[in-house]
C-alpha positions as CSV (number, residue, x, y, z in Angstrom):
1,M,0.0,0.0,0.0
2,E,1.1,3.5,-0.7
3,F,1.5,6.1,2.0
4,W,-1.5,8.2,0.8
5,Q,-3.7,5.1,1.0
6,V,-2.6,4.3,4.6
7,L,-2.7,7.8,6.0
8,P,-6.5,8.3,5.8
9,V,-7.0,4.8,7.4
10,A,-4.6,5.7,10.2
11,L,-6.3,9.0,10.8
12,A,-9.7,7.4,10.8
13,L,-8.5,4.9,13.4
14,V,-7.1,7.7,15.6
15,L,-10.5,9.5,15.5
16,I,-12.4,6.3,16.3
17,I,-10.1,5.5,19.3
18,E,-10.2,9.1,20.5
19,G,-14.0,9.1,20.4
20,I,-14.5,6.0,22.5
21,V,-14.2,7.6,25.9
22,P,-16.3,10.7,25.3
23,F,-19.0,8.5,23.8
24,L,-19.0,5.9,26.6
25,N,-18.4,8.2,29.5
26,P,-18.6,12.0,28.8
27,R,-18.5,13.0,32.4
28,A,-15.1,11.2,33.0
29,W,-13.8,12.7,29.7
30,R,-14.8,16.2,30.8
31,Q,-13.0,15.7,34.1
32,M,-9.9,14.4,32.4
33,V,-9.8,17.5,30.0
34,L,-10.2,19.8,33.0
35,G,-7.4,18.1,34.8
36,V,-5.1,18.3,31.8
37,A,-6.0,22.0,31.4
38,Q,-4.6,22.6,34.9
39,Q,-1.3,20.9,34.3
40,Q,1.9,22.9,33.6
41,D,3.1,23.1,30.0
42,R,6.2,21.1,30.9
43,V,4.0,18.1,32.0
44,I,1.9,18.2,28.9
45,R,4.9,18.4,26.7
46,N,6.5,15.4,28.5
47,V,3.3,13.4,28.1
48,G,3.2,14.3,24.4
49,L,6.8,13.4,23.9
50,G,6.3,10.0,25.7
51,S,3.2,9.3,23.6
52,M,5.1,10.1,20.3
53,L,8.1,7.9,21.4
54,F,5.8,5.1,22.4
55,G,4.0,5.4,19.0
56,L,7.2,5.4,17.1
57,A,8.5,2.3,19.0
58,L,5.2,0.5,18.4
59,L,5.3,1.4,14.7
60,Y,8.9,0.2,14.4
61,W,8.0,-3.0,16.2
62,V,4.9,-3.7,14.1
63,H,6.6,-2.8,10.8
C-alpha cells in the first residue's frame, strides 16, 4: 500500500479511538480534560513526547 492510502486509514482509526471515551463516559472525559488544562506546559509536553516515542516504537515493532 502507498503512504497516501494508509494515511487516511490511520487518521480514521485515531479518530475512532479518541472518540470512544467521550462517547461511553462523557463525564469522565470532561473531568480528564479539565485536569489536563490545569497541568503545567512542561508536564503536557513530556506526556506528548512520551506518547510520540511510544507510538514510534510501536510502529517500528509492528513494521
